[in-house]
NUFILO-98613 format. One record per residue (C-alpha): x, y, z; chain. Coordinates in steps of 0.2 Angstrom, whole numbers. Each point is the difference from the previous one (the first is absolute). Example, Ala and Ser with C-alpha at 12.3 -4.5 7.8 and 13.67 -1.06 7.14 Angstrom:
% residues 2
u: 62; v: -22; w: 39; cadena: A $
u: 6; v: 17; w: -3; cadena: A $
***
This chain:
% residues 384
u: -146; v: 22; w: 325; cadena: A $
u: 11; v: -14; w: -4; cadena: A $
u: -14; v: -5; w: -15; cadena: A $
u: 3; v: 17; w: -6; cadena: A $
u: 20; v: -3; w: 1; cadena: A $
u: -2; v: -14; w: -10; cadena: A $
u: -13; v: 7; w: -14; cadena: A $
u: 8; v: 16; w: -1; cadena: A $
u: 18; v: -13; w: -3; cadena: A $
u: -9; v: -13; w: -13; cadena: A $
u: -5; v: 18; w: -9; cadena: A $
u: 16; v: 7; w: 3; cadena: A $
u: 7; v: -17; w: -7; cadena: A $
u: -11; v: 1; w: -18; cadena: A $
u: 2; v: 17; w: -2; cadena: A $
u: 19; v: -2; w: 1; cadena: A $
u: -3; v: -17; w: -13; cadena: A $
u: -9; v: 11; w: -10; cadena: A $
u: 11; v: 14; w: -2; cadena: A $
u: 14; v: -13; w: -3; cadena: A $
u: -9; v: -10; w: -14; cadena: A $
u: -7; v: 17; w: -8; cadena: A $
u: 21; v: 8; w: 2; cadena: A $
u: 6; v: -17; w: -10; cadena: A $
u: -13; v: 1; w: -13; cadena: A $
u: 4; v: 16; w: -4; cadena: A $
u: 17; v: -2; w: 2; cadena: A $
u: 5; v: -15; w: -7; cadena: A $
u: -16; v: -3; w: -11; cadena: A $
u: -1; v: 17; w: -9; cadena: A $
u: 17; v: -1; w: -5; cadena: A $
u: 3; v: -17; w: -1; cadena: A $
u: 5; v: 0; w: -19; cadena: A $
u: 9; v: 16; w: 1; cadena: A $
u: 20; v: -6; w: -3; cadena: A $
u: -3; v: -17; w: -6; cadena: A $
u: 11; v: -4; w: -17; cadena: A $
u: -3; v: -17; w: -10; cadena: A $
u: 8; v: -4; w: -13; cadena: A $
u: -3; v: -19; w: -9; cadena: A $
u: 10; v: -8; w: -14; cadena: A $
u: 2; v: -19; w: -7; cadena: A $
u: 16; v: -7; w: 4; cadena: A $
u: 2; v: 1; w: -23; cadena: A $
u: -11; v: 7; w: -13; cadena: A $
u: 0; v: -16; w: -11; cadena: A $
u: -3; v: -15; w: 3; cadena: A $
u: -7; v: -17; w: -8; cadena: A $
u: -19; v: -8; w: 2; cadena: A $
u: 3; v: -11; w: 14; cadena: A $
u: 19; v: 10; w: 10; cadena: A $
u: 0; v: 3; w: 16; cadena: A $
u: 0; v: 17; w: 7; cadena: A $
u: 3; v: 12; w: 13; cadena: A $
u: -13; v: 15; w: 5; cadena: A $
u: 9; v: 12; w: 12; cadena: A $
u: -9; v: 13; w: 9; cadena: A $
u: 8; v: 14; w: 12; cadena: A $
u: -9; v: 12; w: 8; cadena: A $
u: 6; v: 12; w: 16; cadena: A $
u: -7; v: 10; w: 12; cadena: A $
u: 11; v: 16; w: -1; cadena: A $
u: -10; v: 11; w: 14; cadena: A $
u: 1; v: -3; w: 19; cadena: A $
u: -17; v: -6; w: 4; cadena: A $
u: -1; v: -20; w: -2; cadena: A $
u: -14; v: -8; w: -12; cadena: A $
u: -9; v: -12; w: 8; cadena: A $
u: -9; v: -10; w: -17; cadena: A $
u: 4; v: 4; w: -15; cadena: A $
u: -9; v: -10; w: -15; cadena: A $
u: 6; v: -1; w: -18; cadena: A $
u: -13; v: -7; w: -13; cadena: A $
u: 7; v: -2; w: -17; cadena: A $
u: -9; v: -10; w: -16; cadena: A $
u: 8; v: -11; w: -9; cadena: A $
u: -3; v: -11; w: -17; cadena: A $
u: -6; v: -18; w: 4; cadena: A $
u: 14; v: -8; w: -6; cadena: A $
u: 11; v: 7; w: 14; cadena: A $
u: 1; v: -14; w: 13; cadena: A $
u: 7; v: 6; w: 18; cadena: A $
u: 10; v: -16; w: 8; cadena: A $
u: 6; v: 0; w: 19; cadena: A $
u: -10; v: 15; w: 5; cadena: A $
u: -5; v: 0; w: 18; cadena: A $
u: -2; v: 19; w: 4; cadena: A $
u: -13; v: 2; w: -18; cadena: A $
u: -17; v: -3; w: -4; cadena: A $
u: -4; v: -4; w: -15; cadena: A $
u: -20; v: 2; w: -10; cadena: A $
u: 1; v: -10; w: -15; cadena: A $
u: -8; v: 4; w: -16; cadena: A $
u: -3; v: -4; w: -19; cadena: A $
u: 11; v: 14; w: -4; cadena: A $
u: 7; v: 9; w: 13; cadena: A $
u: 4; v: -5; w: 17; cadena: A $
u: 2; v: 13; w: 16; cadena: A $
u: 16; v: -1; w: 9; cadena: A $
u: -1; v: 5; w: 17; cadena: A $
u: 16; v: 5; w: 13; cadena: A $
u: -2; v: 7; w: 15; cadena: A $
u: 17; v: 9; w: 13; cadena: A $
u: 2; v: 9; w: 15; cadena: A $
u: 12; v: 14; w: -2; cadena: A $
u: 11; v: 6; w: 18; cadena: A $
u: 6; v: 18; w: -4; cadena: A $
u: 15; v: 2; w: -13; cadena: A $
u: -2; v: -17; w: -3; cadena: A $
u: 0; v: -11; w: -16; cadena: A $
u: -6; v: -16; w: -7; cadena: A $
u: 6; v: -10; w: -14; cadena: A $
u: -13; v: -14; w: -3; cadena: A $
u: 6; v: -14; w: -17; cadena: A $
u: -16; v: -11; w: -7; cadena: A $
u: 3; v: -16; w: -11; cadena: A $
u: -9; v: 3; w: -16; cadena: A $
u: -2; v: -13; w: -15; cadena: A $
u: -8; v: 8; w: -15; cadena: A $
u: -8; v: -14; w: -8; cadena: A $
u: -6; v: 9; w: -17; cadena: A $
u: 8; v: 12; w: -11; cadena: A $
u: -2; v: 18; w: -4; cadena: A $
u: 4; v: 19; w: 3; cadena: A $
u: -6; v: 5; w: 17; cadena: A $
u: 2; v: 17; w: 6; cadena: A $
u: -6; v: -1; w: 19; cadena: A $
u: 0; v: 19; w: 8; cadena: A $
u: -15; v: 2; w: 12; cadena: A $
u: 2; v: -2; w: 17; cadena: A $
u: -14; v: 3; w: 13; cadena: A $
u: 6; v: 5; w: 18; cadena: A $
u: -10; v: 0; w: 17; cadena: A $
u: 7; v: 5; w: 18; cadena: A $
u: -7; v: 7; w: 13; cadena: A $
u: -2; v: 2; w: 19; cadena: A $
u: 1; v: -15; w: 13; cadena: A $
u: -17; v: -4; w: 4; cadena: A $
u: -6; v: 6; w: -19; cadena: A $
u: -9; v: 15; w: 3; cadena: A $
u: 9; v: 11; w: -13; cadena: A $
u: 5; v: -7; w: -16; cadena: A $
u: 10; v: 6; w: -15; cadena: A $
u: 1; v: -7; w: -18; cadena: A $
u: 10; v: 5; w: -13; cadena: A $
u: 5; v: -8; w: -18; cadena: A $
u: 17; v: -1; w: -6; cadena: A $
u: 7; v: -1; w: -18; cadena: A $
u: 14; v: -13; w: 2; cadena: A $
u: 6; v: -5; w: -17; cadena: A $
u: 3; v: -18; w: -1; cadena: A $
u: 2; v: -5; w: -16; cadena: A $
u: 3; v: -20; w: -8; cadena: A $
u: 5; v: -10; w: -15; cadena: A $
u: -7; v: -18; w: 0; cadena: A $
u: 8; v: -10; w: -13; cadena: A $
u: -6; v: -13; w: -9; cadena: A $
u: 1; v: -19; w: 6; cadena: A $
u: 15; v: -7; w: -10; cadena: A $
u: -2; v: -18; w: -7; cadena: A $
u: 8; v: -14; w: 5; cadena: A $
u: 6; v: -11; w: -13; cadena: A $
u: -11; v: -13; w: 1; cadena: A $
u: -16; v: 13; w: -1; cadena: A $
u: 8; v: 7; w: -17; cadena: A $
u: -8; v: -6; w: -14; cadena: A $
u: 8; v: -12; w: -16; cadena: A $
u: -3; v: 13; w: -12; cadena: A $
u: 13; v: 10; w: 12; cadena: A $
u: 13; v: -14; w: -1; cadena: A $
u: 0; v: -4; w: -19; cadena: A $
u: 0; v: 20; w: -5; cadena: A $
u: 15; v: 4; w: 11; cadena: A $
u: 11; v: -15; w: -8; cadena: A $
u: -5; v: 5; w: -18; cadena: A $
u: 4; v: 20; w: 7; cadena: A $
u: 16; v: -4; w: 6; cadena: A $
u: 5; v: -9; w: -13; cadena: A $
u: -5; v: 15; w: -10; cadena: A $
u: 8; v: 13; w: 9; cadena: A $
u: 18; v: -8; w: -3; cadena: A $
u: 2; v: -2; w: -18; cadena: A $
u: 13; v: 10; w: -4; cadena: A $
u: 14; v: 6; w: 7; cadena: A $
u: 4; v: 20; w: -5; cadena: A $
u: 19; v: 4; w: -5; cadena: A $
u: -3; v: 17; w: 9; cadena: A $
u: -6; v: -3; w: 17; cadena: A $
u: 14; v: -8; w: 11; cadena: A $
u: -6; v: -8; w: 17; cadena: A $
u: 18; v: -5; w: 8; cadena: A $
u: 10; v: -13; w: -5; cadena: A $
u: 0; v: -21; w: -1; cadena: A $
u: 12; v: -15; w: -3; cadena: A $
u: 7; v: 0; w: -16; cadena: A $
u: -9; v: -16; w: -10; cadena: A $
u: 4; v: -8; w: -14; cadena: A $
u: -7; v: 8; w: -16; cadena: A $
u: 2; v: 20; w: 9; cadena: A $
u: 7; v: 10; w: -15; cadena: A $
u: 17; v: 10; w: 6; cadena: A $
u: -8; v: 18; w: -1; cadena: A $
u: -10; v: -4; w: 15; cadena: A $
u: 14; v: -4; w: 12; cadena: A $
u: 1; v: 10; w: 16; cadena: A $
u: 16; v: 4; w: 4; cadena: A $
u: -1; v: 9; w: 15; cadena: A $
u: -12; v: -14; w: 7; cadena: A $
u: 13; v: -14; w: -6; cadena: A $
u: 15; v: 11; w: 9; cadena: A $
u: -10; v: 1; w: 16; cadena: A $
u: -5; v: -21; w: 0; cadena: A $
u: 12; v: -8; w: -9; cadena: A $
u: -11; v: -6; w: -12; cadena: A $
u: -6; v: 2; w: -17; cadena: A $
u: -15; v: 11; w: 2; cadena: A $
u: -10; v: 6; w: -13; cadena: A $
u: -16; v: 13; w: 1; cadena: A $
u: -16; v: -5; w: 4; cadena: A $
u: -12; v: 9; w: -8; cadena: A $
u: -18; v: 6; w: 2; cadena: A $
u: -18; v: -6; w: -12; cadena: A $
u: -7; v: 12; w: -14; cadena: A $
u: -17; v: -6; w: 6; cadena: A $
u: -7; v: 13; w: 11; cadena: A $
u: -19; v: -9; w: 5; cadena: A $
u: -14; v: 12; w: 8; cadena: A $
u: -16; v: -9; w: 8; cadena: A $
u: -16; v: 9; w: 2; cadena: A $
u: -12; v: -8; w: 12; cadena: A $
u: -18; v: 1; w: 1; cadena: A $
u: -10; v: -3; w: 10; cadena: A $
u: -19; v: -4; w: -5; cadena: A $
u: -9; v: 4; w: 18; cadena: A $
u: -17; v: -7; w: -7; cadena: A $
u: -16; v: 2; w: 8; cadena: A $
u: -1; v: -4; w: 15; cadena: A $
u: -13; v: -5; w: 11; cadena: A $
u: -2; v: 5; w: 17; cadena: A $
u: 0; v: -14; w: 14; cadena: A $
u: 0; v: -13; w: -15; cadena: A $
u: 15; v: -17; w: 10; cadena: A $
u: -1; v: -6; w: -17; cadena: A $
u: 3; v: 8; w: -20; cadena: A $
u: 0; v: 17; w: 0; cadena: A $
u: 2; v: 4; w: 16; cadena: A $
u: 13; v: 11; w: 12; cadena: A $
u: 12; v: -14; w: 2; cadena: A $
u: 3; v: -7; w: -17; cadena: A $
u: 0; v: 22; w: -5; cadena: A $
u: 15; v: 1; w: 14; cadena: A $
u: 10; v: -19; w: -6; cadena: A $
u: 0; v: 13; w: -18; cadena: A $
u: 5; v: 11; w: 8; cadena: A $
u: 16; v: -8; w: 13; cadena: A $
u: 5; v: -13; w: -18; cadena: A $
u: 1; v: 20; w: -10; cadena: A $
u: 12; v: 7; w: 15; cadena: A $
u: 10; v: -19; w: 0; cadena: A $
u: 3; v: 1; w: -17; cadena: A $
u: 6; v: 19; w: 0; cadena: A $
u: 10; v: -5; w: 18; cadena: A $
u: 10; v: -14; w: -12; cadena: A $
u: 4; v: 10; w: -13; cadena: A $
u: 6; v: 13; w: 6; cadena: A $
u: 13; v: -9; w: 10; cadena: A $
u: 6; v: -9; w: -15; cadena: A $
u: 2; v: 19; w: -6; cadena: A $
u: -14; v: 0; w: -13; cadena: A $
u: -7; v: 17; w: -3; cadena: A $
u: -20; v: 0; w: 3; cadena: A $
u: -14; v: 6; w: 0; cadena: A $
u: -19; v: 0; w: 6; cadena: A $
u: -17; v: 5; w: -7; cadena: A $
u: -19; v: -5; w: 6; cadena: A $
u: -18; v: 5; w: -2; cadena: A $
u: -4; v: 2; w: 18; cadena: A $
u: -6; v: 16; w: 9; cadena: A $
u: 15; v: 4; w: 13; cadena: A $
u: 5; v: 10; w: 12; cadena: A $
u: 22; v: 1; w: -9; cadena: A $
u: 4; v: -1; w: -17; cadena: A $
u: -9; v: -11; w: -13; cadena: A $
u: 14; v: -1; w: -12; cadena: A $
u: 18; v: 0; w: 2; cadena: A $
u: 16; v: 0; w: -11; cadena: A $
u: 10; v: -14; w: -1; cadena: A $
u: 15; v: 4; w: 11; cadena: A $
u: 14; v: -9; w: 11; cadena: A $
u: 7; v: 0; w: 17; cadena: A $
u: -5; v: 1; w: 18; cadena: A $
u: -10; v: 19; w: -1; cadena: A $
u: -11; v: -10; w: -17; cadena: A $
u: -3; v: -14; w: 11; cadena: A $
u: -7; v: 10; w: 12; cadena: A $
u: -9; v: 9; w: -11; cadena: A $
u: -7; v: -14; w: -8; cadena: A $
u: -6; v: -9; w: 16; cadena: A $
u: -7; v: 17; w: 6; cadena: A $
u: -13; v: 2; w: -17; cadena: A $
u: -4; v: -20; w: 5; cadena: A $
u: -3; v: 4; w: 17; cadena: A $
u: -14; v: 15; w: -3; cadena: A $
u: -9; v: -10; w: -12; cadena: A $
u: -20; v: 0; w: 4; cadena: A $
u: -9; v: -15; w: -4; cadena: A $
u: -10; v: 9; w: -15; cadena: A $
u: 0; v: -1; w: -17; cadena: A $
u: 4; v: 18; w: -10; cadena: A $
u: 0; v: -7; w: -16; cadena: A $
u: -1; v: -17; w: -10; cadena: A $
u: 17; v: -11; w: -1; cadena: A $
u: -3; v: 5; w: -20; cadena: A $
u: 0; v: 21; w: 2; cadena: A $
u: 15; v: -4; w: 10; cadena: A $
u: 10; v: -10; w: -12; cadena: A $
u: -6; v: 12; w: -16; cadena: A $
u: 8; v: 15; w: 13; cadena: A $
u: 15; v: -10; w: 0; cadena: A $
u: 1; v: -2; w: -20; cadena: A $
u: -4; v: 19; w: -1; cadena: A $
u: 16; v: 4; w: 10; cadena: A $
u: 13; v: -9; w: -15; cadena: A $
u: 14; v: -4; w: 11; cadena: A $
u: 13; v: -11; w: -5; cadena: A $
u: -3; v: -18; w: 0; cadena: A $
u: 1; v: -10; w: 17; cadena: A $
u: -9; v: -14; w: 10; cadena: A $
u: -19; v: 4; w: 5; cadena: A $
u: -5; v: -13; w: 13; cadena: A $
u: -18; v: 2; w: 3; cadena: A $
u: -6; v: -6; w: 16; cadena: A $
u: -19; v: -5; w: 1; cadena: A $
u: -12; v: -9; w: 2; cadena: A $
u: -11; v: 0; w: -17; cadena: A $
u: -3; v: -12; w: -12; cadena: A $
u: 17; v: -1; w: -10; cadena: A $
u: -7; v: 1; w: -16; cadena: A $
u: -7; v: 16; w: 4; cadena: A $
u: 16; v: 5; w: 8; cadena: A $
u: 8; v: -5; w: -17; cadena: A $
u: -13; v: 12; w: -9; cadena: A $
u: 4; v: 14; w: 9; cadena: A $
u: 18; v: 0; w: 0; cadena: A $
u: 0; v: -1; w: -19; cadena: A $
u: 7; v: 18; w: -5; cadena: A $
u: 14; v: 0; w: 14; cadena: A $
u: 7; v: -18; w: -10; cadena: A $
u: -4; v: 8; w: -15; cadena: A $
u: 13; v: 12; w: 5; cadena: A $
u: 12; v: -13; w: 2; cadena: A $
u: -4; v: -1; w: 22; cadena: A $
u: 1; v: -17; w: 6; cadena: A $
u: -15; v: -6; w: 10; cadena: A $
u: 1; v: -11; w: 17; cadena: A $
u: -15; v: -4; w: 8; cadena: A $
u: 0; v: -6; w: 19; cadena: A $
u: -17; v: -8; w: 8; cadena: A $
u: 0; v: 4; w: 20; cadena: A $
u: -8; v: -15; w: 3; cadena: A $
u: 13; v: -9; w: -7; cadena: A $
u: 16; v: -8; w: 11; cadena: A $
u: 14; v: -8; w: -5; cadena: A $
u: -8; v: -16; w: 0; cadena: A $
u: -11; v: 2; w: -14; cadena: A $
u: 15; v: -7; w: -11; cadena: A $
u: -5; v: -18; w: 6; cadena: A $
u: -18; v: 3; w: -5; cadena: A $
u: 7; v: 5; w: -17; cadena: A $
u: -6; v: -14; w: -13; cadena: A $
u: 11; v: -11; w: -4; cadena: A $
u: 6; v: -5; w: -17; cadena: A $
u: -7; v: -19; w: -5; cadena: A $
u: 13; v: -11; w: 1; cadena: A $
u: 3; v: -16; w: -12; cadena: A $
u: -4; v: -17; w: 7; cadena: A $
u: 13; v: -9; w: 11; cadena: A $
u: 2; v: -16; w: -11; cadena: A $
u: 7; v: -10; w: 13; cadena: A $
u: -2; v: -14; w: 3; cadena: A $
u: -2; v: -4; w: 21; cadena: A $
u: 10; v: -14; w: 8; cadena: A $
u: -4; v: -7; w: 16; cadena: A $
u: -14; v: 3; w: 10; cadena: A $
***
């Protein structure tokens, strides 16, 4: 009797356990994704390559039953580097990587998780799909679904330091600054300044004179309204090539064009942009100035794909057909300079100025320029 009683008790315990397991599987597992709300965003929608971002995930369980485990899987470009992340798993690929996050949610609980990300390369990224999986305590019932969560991010090209800019840029910038401020315009008043000998009497600003107690004259603007058009020649990029026409050189050319545009706009110069690559954004941006136009230019450069759409000569011929007012064309290209000059001849005949910047050069190229021959030193050393 005792053995039968123990056997019945064991069977009853097993049966109760099976019922409990089945009940939790039905109650928790079948509705594990019901009432789950998920959102994801970056702390900002625009940044430069190399900047540190925060990816903020918010997940909420709005039902009255717990979720023992929930797994979120997202695909990110391989250019994204997650830092200081101890609760996630990464599977790295050459183009994309899978980011996995795990959660356990009590009823009515909201969890906010922050991931620190460094985006190493420029680009226009539209991250949308998230794959969500959850189930009961023992994994007998598992539910999955995909979510469309828009997380746009525009990563601008990295900007170059002064020492990384080619000597041709520094030389052109000095010459351009001289041309920009040649003639004063009597109809453009930009404030007042102190009187200097030789200033005519009709330029005296009597209100400013009374306000400051010293003789003041109108400060006039300048009639020159220069515009700059930056032309980027992406060239024939060979994927995986360490030097020459490789991806690194093409990316440096894009960074050089972005740096030139950024500095010119900061100086108040209207800047436009055109390139000969395939793109996710605009292939041509008209000249303009100001902070919104700066973002427009950098976004156009962020969307460039490293594949040639047309030759540099075709691009410059297209610019000649625009028949716009004379401006400075800055050509960023690794092609042979004589070839670039031939392609730019139609623009030069129309009165445009041409500047050529090579992305492989830097400021140290100035020291490598051949020096003019010196006359022999006829002085005679004394001593030693």
